[in-house]
C-alpha positions as CSV (number, residue, x, y, z in Angstrom):
1,M,0.0,0.0,0.0
2,N,1.5,3.4,-1.0
3,T,1.7,6.4,1.2
4,I,-1.3,8.2,-0.3
5,K,-3.5,5.2,0.3
6,K,-2.2,4.9,3.8
7,I,-3.0,8.5,4.5
8,I,-6.6,8.0,3.2
9,W,-7.2,4.9,5.3
10,V,-5.9,6.7,8.4
11,V,-7.9,9.9,7.8
12,I,-11.2,8.1,7.1
13,G,-10.8,5.7,10.0
14,S,-9.9,8.6,12.4
15,V,-12.9,10.7,11.4
16,I,-15.3,7.7,11.7
17,A,-13.9,6.7,15.1
18,A,-14.1,10.3,16.4
19,F,-17.7,10.6,15.3
20,G,-18.6,7.3,16.8
21,I,-17.0,8.0,20.2
22,D,-18.9,11.3,20.4
23,L,-22.2,9.7,19.4
24,A,-21.6,7.1,22.2
25,I,-20.4,9.3,25.1
26,Y,-22.9,12.2,24.7
27,A,-26.0,9.9,24.6
28,G,-26.2,10.1,28.4
29,F,-25.1,6.6,29.4
30,G,-21.6,7.4,30.8
31,G,-18.3,7.5,29.0
32,A,-17.0,4.9,26.5
33,T,-14.1,3.3,28.4
34,L,-11.2,5.4,27.4
35,A,-13.5,8.4,27.4
36,V,-14.1,7.9,31.1
37,L,-10.3,8.5,31.5
38,W,-10.6,11.6,29.2
39,Q,-13.4,12.9,31.3
40,G,-11.4,12.5,34.5
41,V,-8.3,14.2,33.0
42,S,-10.6,16.9,31.6
43,C,-12.0,17.5,35.1
44,V,-8.6,17.6,36.8
45,L,-6.8,19.8,34.2
46,H,-9.9,21.8,33.2
47,I,-9.4,21.2,29.5
48,T,-11.7,20.0,26.7
49,L,-12.4,16.3,26.0
50,G,-10.4,16.5,22.8
51,Q,-7.4,18.1,24.6
52,A,-7.7,15.5,27.3
53,S,-7.6,12.7,24.7
54,F,-4.4,14.2,23.3
55,V,-2.7,14.3,26.7
56,V,-3.6,10.7,27.4
57,S,-2.4,9.7,23.9
58,V,1.0,11.3,24.5
59,V,1.5,9.2,27.6
60,M,0.5,6.0,25.7
61,I,2.8,6.8,22.8
62,V,5.7,7.3,25.1
63,F,5.0,3.9,26.7
64,C,4.9,2.2,23.3
65,L,8.2,3.9,22.2
66,F,9.8,1.9,25.0
67,Y,7.7,-1.2,24.9
68,D,7.2,-1.9,21.2
69,C,8.2,1.1,18.9
70,S,7.1,-0.8,15.8
71,Q,3.5,0.2,16.6
72,I,4.4,3.9,16.3
73,Y,4.8,5.6,13.0
74,L,3.6,8.6,11.0
75,G,0.0,7.3,11.0
76,T,0.0,7.4,14.8
77,I,0.7,11.2,14.9
78,L,-1.7,11.9,12.0
79,Y,-4.5,9.8,13.6
80,Q,-4.1,11.5,17.0
81,I,-4.2,15.0,15.6
82,I,-7.3,14.3,13.5
83,Y,-9.1,12.2,16.2
84,S,-8.5,14.8,19.0
85,V,-9.6,17.7,16.8
86,C,-12.7,15.9,15.5
87,T,-13.7,14.8,19.0
88,D,-14.2,18.5,19.8
89,L,-15.5,19.5,16.4
90,F,-18.3,16.8,16.4
91,Q,-19.5,17.5,19.9
92,P,-21.9,20.4,19.0
93,L,-23.4,18.2,16.3
94,M,-24.6,15.5,18.8
95,H,-28.4,15.7,19.2
96,Y,-30.6,13.1,20.8
97,T,-34.3,12.3,21.4
98,E,-36.2,12.4,24.7
99,T,-36.7,8.7,24.4
100,K,-34.0,6.8,26.4
101,I,-34.3,3.6,24.4
102,L,-33.6,5.5,21.1
103,N,-30.7,7.2,22.7
104,F,-29.4,3.8,23.8
105,F,-29.5,2.5,20.3
106,M,-27.7,5.6,19.1
107,M,-25.1,5.0,21.7
108,L,-24.7,1.4,20.4
109,M,-24.3,2.7,16.9
110,G,-21.6,5.1,18.1
111,I,-19.7,2.1,19.6
112,V,-20.0,0.2,16.4
113,L,-18.8,3.2,14.3
114,F,-15.9,3.8,16.8
115,A,-14.8,0.1,16.4
116,V,-15.1,0.2,12.6
117,G,-13.2,3.4,12.4
118,T,-10.5,2.0,14.6
119,A,-10.1,-1.1,12.4
120,I,-10.0,1.0,9.2
121,Y,-7.1,3.1,10.3
122,S,-5.4,0.1,11.9
123,Y,-5.7,-1.7,8.5
124,A,-3.4,0.9,7.0
125,D,-0.6,-0.5,9.2
126,W,1.1,2.9,9.3
127,G,1.4,3.1,13.0
128,R,-1.6,2.6,15.4
129,G,-3.6,5.2,17.3
130,S,-2.1,5.6,20.8
131,Y,-4.6,3.3,22.6
132,E,-4.6,0.8,19.8
133,A,-0.8,0.9,19.8
134,V,-0.8,-0.2,23.5
135,T,-3.4,-2.9,22.6
136,F,-1.5,-4.3,19.7
137,A,1.9,-4.0,21.4
138,L,0.7,-6.1,24.3
139,A,-1.1,-8.6,22.0
140,K,2.0,-9.0,19.8
141,K,4.5,-9.2,22.6
142,H,2.7,-11.9,24.5
143,S,0.8,-13.6,21.6
144,W,-2.5,-12.6,23.3
145,Q,-5.8,-12.2,21.3
146,I,-6.6,-8.5,20.6
147,K,-10.1,-8.7,22.0
148,Y,-9.0,-10.0,25.4
149,V,-6.2,-7.4,25.6
150,R,-8.7,-4.7,24.8
151,I,-11.2,-5.8,27.4
152,A,-8.5,-5.8,30.1
153,L,-7.2,-2.4,29.1
154,D,-10.7,-1.0,29.0
155,A,-11.4,-2.2,32.5
156,M,-8.2,-0.6,33.8
157,V,-8.6,2.8,32.2
158,V,-12.2,3.0,33.3
159,L,-11.3,2.4,37.0
160,F,-8.6,5.1,36.8
161,G,-10.9,7.5,35.0
162,M,-13.6,7.0,37.6
163,F,-11.0,7.8,40.3
164,L,-10.3,11.1,38.5
165,G,-14.0,12.0,38.1
166,G,-15.0,10.3,34.9
167,K,-18.6,8.9,34.4
168,F,-19.2,5.2,34.4
169,G,-22.4,3.8,32.9
170,M,-24.0,1.5,30.3
171,C,-21.9,3.0,27.6
172,T,-18.8,1.9,29.5
173,I,-20.0,-1.7,29.9
174,C,-21.1,-2.0,26.3
175,T,-17.8,-0.6,24.9
176,I,-15.8,-3.0,27.1
177,L,-17.9,-6.0,25.8
178,L,-18.2,-4.9,22.1
179,S,-15.3,-2.8,20.9
180,G,-12.5,-5.4,21.0
181,V,-14.6,-8.0,19.3
182,M,-15.9,-5.5,16.6
183,I,-12.3,-4.2,15.9
184,Q,-11.0,-7.8,15.4
185,K,-14.0,-8.8,13.2
186,T,-13.8,-5.7,11.1
187,L,-10.0,-6.2,10.5
188,Q,-10.6,-9.8,9.5
189,L,-13.4,-8.6,7.1
190,L,-11.2,-5.9,5.5
191,H,-8.3,-8.4,5.0
192,A,-10.6,-10.9,3.4
193,M,-12.3,-8.4,1.1
194,I,-9.1,-6.8,-0.1
195,E,-7.2,-10.0,-0.5
196,N,-10.0,-11.5,-2.5
197,K,-10.1,-8.4,-4.8
198,A,-6.3,-8.7,-5.3
């Protein structure tokens, strides 16, 4: 895959993931795992959610540089800039109904879009997003399945985020249960579709 195609995959995936995460976390059912940590950091540092996501990502990128630097590349930086900016840009566009069940399904759609977007930019294999870099680094280093690594990481960041003031809710639980599986399934589907075309 050439550089232009990699950029396109990363940009598309980053935008979809950012829209999905906003759709999920503003539905009123708590934060979506990593977003619980962003909310906590946002409360402590008095910054926007997008800025908090950037701060958290820098810490994760530094960890990966020491643990498995192969996960970090130009796409990592491009992704994080687009994702953090879009997280703040999309926030005013989030509108919901007065019916909780409809908002719940919108939240689920957000989680699905987030996972699909994550898989799309991961497919470019041009460096992971910060959280995904940690996920894939641990999975690769220890030969663990991505979905189980993601579930464990989600649980840890939620607990720390709650300690800092982030909001736990149904969105948190659904993201822990669904995102890892959805990312892995979408990646498998992308590989199968593109390899068959080739």
